[in-house]
C-alpha positions in Angstrom: 0.0 0.0 -0.1 1.2 3.5 -0.9 -0.4 7.0 -0.8 0.3 10.4 -2.1 -1.3 13.7 -1.6 -1.2 15.9 -4.7 -0.4 19.6 -4.9 -3.5 21.8 -5.0 -4.9 23.1 -8.3 -7.2 26.2 -8.5 -10.5 26.3 -10.4 -11.9 29.8 -11.1 -15.8 29.7 -11.7 -16.0 33.6 -11.8 -18.5 35.6 -10.0 -21.0 32.8 -9.5 -18.6 30.5 -7.5 -15.4 32.2 -7.1 -12.0 30.3 -6.9 -11.9 26.9 -5.2 -8.8 24.8 -4.5 -8.5 21.1 -5.0 -6.1 18.3 -4.3 -6.5 14.5 -4.3 -5.3 11.6 -2.2 -4.2 8.7 -4.5 -3.8 5.3 -2.7 -2.7 2.0 -4.0 -4.2 -1.0 -2.2 -3.1 -4.5 -1.2 -5.6 -6.1 -3.7 -4.1 -4.2 -6.7 -6.8 -1.6 -6.7 -6.5 2.2 -6.5 -8.6 4.8 -4.6 -8.8 8.5 -5.3 -10.4 11.0 -3.0 -10.6 14.6 -4.2 -11.0 17.3 -1.7 -12.0 21.1 -1.9 -10.6 23.8 0.2 -11.2 27.6 0.6 -7.6 28.4 0.2 -4.1 27.0 0.5 -1.4 27.3 3.2 2.1 25.7 2.7 0.7 23.8 -0.1 -2.2 22.3 1.9 -5.8 23.0 1.7 -7.6 25.1 4.3 -11.0 24.1 5.4 -11.0 21.0 3.2 -14.0 18.9 2.5 -14.4 15.6 0.6 -15.9 16.1 -3.0 -15.6 12.7 -4.7 -14.3 9.2 -4.2 -13.3 6.8 -7.0 -12.2 3.2 -6.6 -10.7 1.2 -9.5 -10.1 -2.5 -9.3 -6.9 -4.2 -10.5 -8.5 -4.9 -13.8 -9.1 -1.2 -14.3 -12.9 -1.3 -13.7 -14.4 1.6 -11.7 -16.2 -0.1 -8.8 -17.1 3.1 -6.9 -17.9 6.5 -8.2 -19.4 8.6 -5.4 -19.9 12.3 -5.1 -20.0 13.6 -1.6 -23.1 15.5 -0.3 -20.6 18.2 0.3 -20.3 18.7 -3.6 -21.7 21.9 -5.0 -23.9 22.1 -7.9 -21.0 23.5 -9.9 -18.8 20.7 -8.9 -21.4 18.0 -9.9 -21.7 19.7 -13.3 -17.9 20.0 -13.6 -17.5 16.2 -12.8 -19.9 15.3 -15.6 -18.0 17.4 -18.0 -14.6 15.7 -19.1 -13.5 19.1 -20.5 -14.1 21.0 -17.2 -11.4 22.8 -15.3 -12.0 20.5 -12.3 -11.7 17.3 -14.4 -8.5 18.7 -16.1 -7.2 19.4 -12.5 -7.8 15.9 -11.4 -6.2 14.4 -14.5 -3.1 16.6 -13.8 -3.0 15.5 -10.1 -3.2 11.7 -10.9 -0.5 12.1 -13.6 1.9 13.9 -11.2 2.0 11.1 -8.8 1.5 7.9 -10.9 5.1 7.4 -11.7 6.1 7.4 -8.0 3.2 5.3 -6.8 3.7 2.7 -9.6 7.4 2.4 -8.7 7.0 2.2 -5.0 4.0 -0.1 -4.4 4.5 -3.9 -3.8 0.9 -4.7 -4.8 1.3 -5.0 -8.6 -0.6 -1.7 -9.2 0.1 -0.5 -12.7 0.2 3.0 -14.2 -2.8 2.5 -16.3 -4.8 1.5 -13.2 -3.8 4.6 -11.5 -4.7 6.6 -14.7 -8.1 5.1 -14.6 -8.7 6.6 -11.1 -8.7 10.0 -12.8 -11.9 9.0 -14.5 -15.3 9.0 -12.8 -18.0 11.6 -13.4 -20.1 10.8 -10.3 -23.1 10.1 -12.6 -24.4 7.4 -10.3 -24.7 9.9 -7.4 -26.1 12.9 -9.5 -29.9 13.5 -10.0 -30.9 13.3 -13.6 -32.5 16.8 -13.1 -29.2 18.4 -12.2 -29.4 20.8 -15.1 -32.5 22.2 -13.5 -30.6 23.1 -10.3 -33.1 20.8 -8.4 -31.0 18.2 -6.6 -32.6 17.5 -3.2 -31.2 16.1 0.0 -32.7 12.7 1.3 -35.9 13.3 3.0 -36.5 11.9 6.5 -39.0 9.0 6.6 -40.8 11.0 9.3 -41.1 14.2 7.1 -44.1 14.5 4.7 -43.5 15.6 1.2 -43.9 19.4 0.5 -47.0 20.8 -1.2 -47.2 20.9 -5.0 -45.7 24.2 -6.3 -43.1 24.4 -3.5 -40.0 25.9 -5.1 -36.7 24.2 -4.6 -34.7 25.6 -7.7 -33.7 29.4 -7.8 -31.4 31.1 -10.3 -27.9 32.2 -9.5 -28.2 36.0 -9.3 -25.9 39.0 -8.9 -26.1 42.8 -8.5 -24.6 44.7 -10.0 -24.7 42.7 -13.2 -21.0 43.4 -13.9 -19.9 42.9 -10.3 -17.1 40.4 -11.5 -15.6 43.1 -13.8 -15.1 45.5 -10.9 -13.0 42.9 -8.9 -14.5 44.3 -5.7 -15.0 41.9 -2.8 -18.4 40.2 -2.6 -20.8 38.5 -0.1 -22.5 35.3 -1.5 -25.7 34.0 -0.1 -26.2 30.1 -1.2 -29.6 28.9 -0.5 -30.2 25.2 0.6 -33.1 23.0 1.6 -33.4 22.4 5.4 -32.0 19.3 6.7 -33.3 18.4 10.3 -31.2 17.0 13.2 -31.3 13.4 14.2 -30.5 11.7 17.5 -26.8 10.7 17.5 -25.9 7.0 17.3 -24.7 5.6 20.5 -21.1 4.9 19.6 -17.7 5.9 21.1 -17.5 9.4 22.6 -20.3 10.9 20.6 -23.0 9.0 22.3 -25.3 11.8 23.2 -27.0 14.6 21.5 -28.1 15.4 18.0 -26.2 15.1 14.7 -27.3 17.4 11.9 -27.3 15.9 8.4 -25.2 17.2 5.6 -26.9 20.0 3.5 -27.5 19.1 -0.1 -26.0 21.2 -2.9 -27.0 24.9 -3.3 -30.4 25.4 -4.9 -29.7 29.0 -5.9 -27.4 31.9 -5.0 -27.1 35.6 -4.8 -23.9 37.7 -5.1 -23.8 41.3 -3.8 -21.1 43.8 -3.0 -20.0 43.7 0.7 -22.0 46.5 2.4 -20.8 49.0 5.0 -21.6 48.5 8.7 -20.8 44.8 8.8 -20.0 43.3 12.1 -20.4 40.2 14.4 -20.5 39.5 18.2 -19.5 36.2 19.7 -21.5 35.6 23.1 -21.9 33.0 25.6 -24.6 33.0 28.3 -23.1 33.7 31.8 -25.3 34.3 34.9 -24.7 34.8 38.7 -25.5 32.0 41.0 -25.7 31.8 44.6 -25.3 28.9 47.0 -25.2 29.2 50.8 -23.4 26.9 53.2 -26.7 25.3 54.0 -27.4 24.8 50.3 -24.0 23.2 49.9 -24.6 20.9 52.9 -27.9 19.7 51.4 -26.4 19.0 48.1 -23.5 17.1 49.6 -25.9 14.9 51.6 -28.0 14.1 48.5 -24.8 13.4 46.4 -23.5 11.1 49.0 -26.9 9.2 49.2 -27.1 8.9 45.3 -23.5 7.9 44.6 -22.6 5.9 47.7 -25.8 4.8 49.1 -28.5 5.8 51.6 -26.4 4.9 54.6 -23.6 7.2 53.4 -26.0 9.9 53.0 -27.3 9.4 56.6 -23.7 9.5 57.8 -22.9 12.6 56.1 -26.1 14.4 57.5 -25.0 13.2 61.0 -21.5 14.8 60.5 -23.1 18.1 59.5 -25.5 18.0 62.4 -22.7 17.4 64.9 -20.7 20.3 63.3 -23.7 22.6 63.9 -24.0 21.4 67.6 -20.3 22.0 68.4 -20.2 25.6 66.8 -21.2 28.8 68.7 -24.6 30.6 68.8 -24.4 32.3 65.4 -24.2 29.0 63.6 -27.0 27.4 65.6 -29.1 30.6 65.0 -28.7 30.4 61.2 -29.5 26.7 61.1 -32.4 27.1 63.4 -33.8 30.0 61.3 -33.3 28.0 58.1 -35.2 25.0 59.5 -37.9 27.4 60.8 -38.1 29.2 57.5 -38.4 25.9 55.6 -41.3 24.8 57.9 -43.1 28.0 57.5 -42.5 28.1 53.8 -40.8 31.7 53.9 -37.5 33.0 52.6 -34.8 31.8 55.1 -32.4 34.6 54.2 -35.2 37.2 54.9 -36.0 35.6 58.2 -32.3 35.6 59.3 -31.9 39.2 58.3 -34.9 40.4 60.1 -34.0 38.6 63.3 -30.2 39.0 63.2 -29.4 41.7 60.7 -27.1 39.4 58.8 -27.5 36.7 56.0 -25.7 33.6 55.1 -22.7 34.2 52.7 -24.4 33.5 49.4 -21.1 32.5 47.8 -22.1 34.3 44.6 -20.3 33.4 41.3 -20.6 34.0 37.7 -21.3 30.6 36.1 -21.5 29.4 32.4 -25.2 28.6 31.4 -24.8 27.8 27.7 -23.9 29.1 24.2 -25.7 31.8 22.4 -26.7 32.1 18.7 -25.2 34.9 16.7 -27.5 37.2 14.7 -26.4 39.0 11.6 -28.0 42.0 9.7 -27.3 43.3 6.2 -28.6 46.3 4.4 -28.2 47.0 0.6 -29.4 49.5 -1.8 -30.2 48.1 -5.2 -30.7 50.8 -7.9 -31.0 49.1 -11.3 -29.4 51.0 -14.3 -31.0 49.2 -17.2 -33.9 46.7 -17.9 -31.6 43.6 -17.6 -30.3 44.8 -14.2 -33.9 45.8 -13.2 -35.0 42.1 -13.8 -32.1 40.9 -11.7 -33.1 43.2 -8.8 -36.6 41.9 -9.0 -35.5 38.2 -9.0 -33.1 38.9 -6.0 -35.9 40.3 -3.9 -38.1 37.3 -4.9 -35.1 34.9 -4.1 -35.0 36.1 -0.4 -38.8 36.6 0.1 -39.8 33.1 -1.3 -36.8 31.3 0.2 -37.5 32.4 3.7 -41.3 31.5 3.5 -42.5 28.5 5.4 -43.4 25.4 3.4 -46.7 23.7 3.6 -46.9 19.8 3.5 -48.9 18.1 0.9 -51.8 17.4 3.4 -51.6 20.8 5.0 -51.3 19.2 8.3 -47.7 20.4 8.8 -45.6 23.5 8.2 -42.0 22.7 7.3 -38.9 24.8 7.9 -38.0 27.5 5.2 -34.9 27.1 3.2 -31.7 28.0 4.9 -28.5 29.9 3.8 -24.8 29.6 3.8 -23.1 33.0 3.6 -19.5 33.8 2.9 -17.3 36.8 2.1 -15.2 36.3 -0.9 -12.0 38.2 -2.0 -12.5 39.0 -5.7 -9.4 41.0 -6.4 -6.0 39.2 -6.9 -6.9 36.2 -4.5 -10.5 35.4 -5.3 -10.8 33.2 -2.2 -12.6 33.1 1.3 -11.9 36.5 2.9 -9.5 35.9 5.8 -9.9 39.3 7.2 -13.6 38.9 8.0 -15.6 36.5 9.9 -17.0 33.2 8.7 -20.6 32.0 9.1 -22.2 28.9 10.1 -25.6 27.8 8.3 -28.1 30.6 8.9 -31.8 31.2 8.9 -33.3 34.2 7.3 -35.6 35.5 10.1 -36.7 38.8 8.4 -36.4 40.4 5.1 -37.6 44.0 4.5 -37.9 46.2 1.4 -38.1 50.1 1.3 -39.7 50.8 -2.0 -39.1 54.6 -1.8 -35.7 54.9 -0.1 -35.2 58.5 -1.9 -38.5 59.7 -0.1 -40.4 59.9 -3.4 -42.3 57.5 -5.5 -40.4 57.1 -8.8 -40.4 54.4 -11.4 -38.9 53.5 -14.7 -41.2 53.2 -17.8 -41.5 49.4 -17.1 -42.7 50.1 -13.6 -39.6 49.0 -11.8 -38.8 51.4 -8.9 -35.6 53.5 -9.5 -34.1 52.2 -6.1 -34.8 49.7 -3.4 -33.5 49.4 0.1 -33.4 45.8 1.4 -32.7 44.7 4.9 -32.1 41.0 6.1 -31.8 39.6 9.5 -30.1 36.1 9.7 -29.4 34.0 12.7 -27.0 31.0 12.7 -28.8 27.8 13.5 -26.2 26.2 15.5 -23.7 27.8 18.1 -20.1 28.4 17.7 -17.8 25.9 19.6 -14.1 26.1 20.3 -13.4 23.1 18.2 -15.1 24.8 15.1 -11.9 26.9 14.5 -9.3 25.2 12.5 -5.5 25.6 13.4 -5.0 28.3 10.7 -4.5 31.5 12.7 -4.1 33.6 9.6 -7.9 33.5 9.3 -10.2 35.2 11.6 -12.6 32.3 11.4 -16.0 32.4 13.1 
């Protein structure tokens, strides 16, 4: 068995997709077969992909037959199309990658893997994993058996839009909104360390996108929920007695209670008074601290501490002014507003018994100048829900339209919220990116 990771190649899809970086792991196996796994990254560092995800796996047996040709659910619509097109940049990059390592792999393996078998691993279009309706941009993730089908007329395919129309020519940085169908969480399988909680299924390919210039006033705020908590000495004693009884048995709990009782009896009047007031308050159903304060002018030390309560979800807001300059751009602006309005609307089930979650969004800032890659100087996003979408049809203060009825300008505002919190291990080890 021998394995090589190729150098990364860049594929530039222009404004609709920006630049993506790809490398492949080519492995010769003991039975004379070959496996190729191709990965995508947002950028490269020291020749390695940053934020890499699996795109395709191809397995070729020792006779040169492709026995596995699987496109990962991480693959975008563009990547699935590219894999079908033998003349695409991505297929050309994969051919180059396989060719760059085949000599070394063929010479250094002891399993009889030939160069022609390694060459064959560059093939594979992923057709078996691609929906026949791919051209309609309508590939859907697998539905849960507990989820009813959507009502007829539900839209699951949107165009790829941009404003201004010539945003690619300006080479300015952009923000891209990719829409996806919502995938519910499932209870995690009981295995290993990840035995508890929920696992969220992989999103399917994008069902449409909008590219806009990065607006002013962008910001983020990472938060965690902390709150004050108090626990008096008596609270601690009660908790310790209960813990002892639960973890070591009832007799140990009784023994612990007896130790606390003796400690109270051996101490001076103040301790006895506090304990007596606490028992009296509990019997009377009143506030023990209030009773102690009224009768002695003091309270038990609350041992107040700020404690972590849980994570917090991050909200994001965007505001754009869309001022079409010609009929073509006016149509694009209309479609962009329709994209967000319809995409964020709840979905009815066929029986009308259920309402299903609206589509969700992946957002990213992209450098379109010299680099054309994920913006390392701005924050990254987790998958987001569009919670509100507003349009001001007269941002200039006057009603004004073109001859075709399109307003001369629109102000749109969007409020998103990430659907899962940010955790420490979500950040990769590349400190040259801000990350989340």
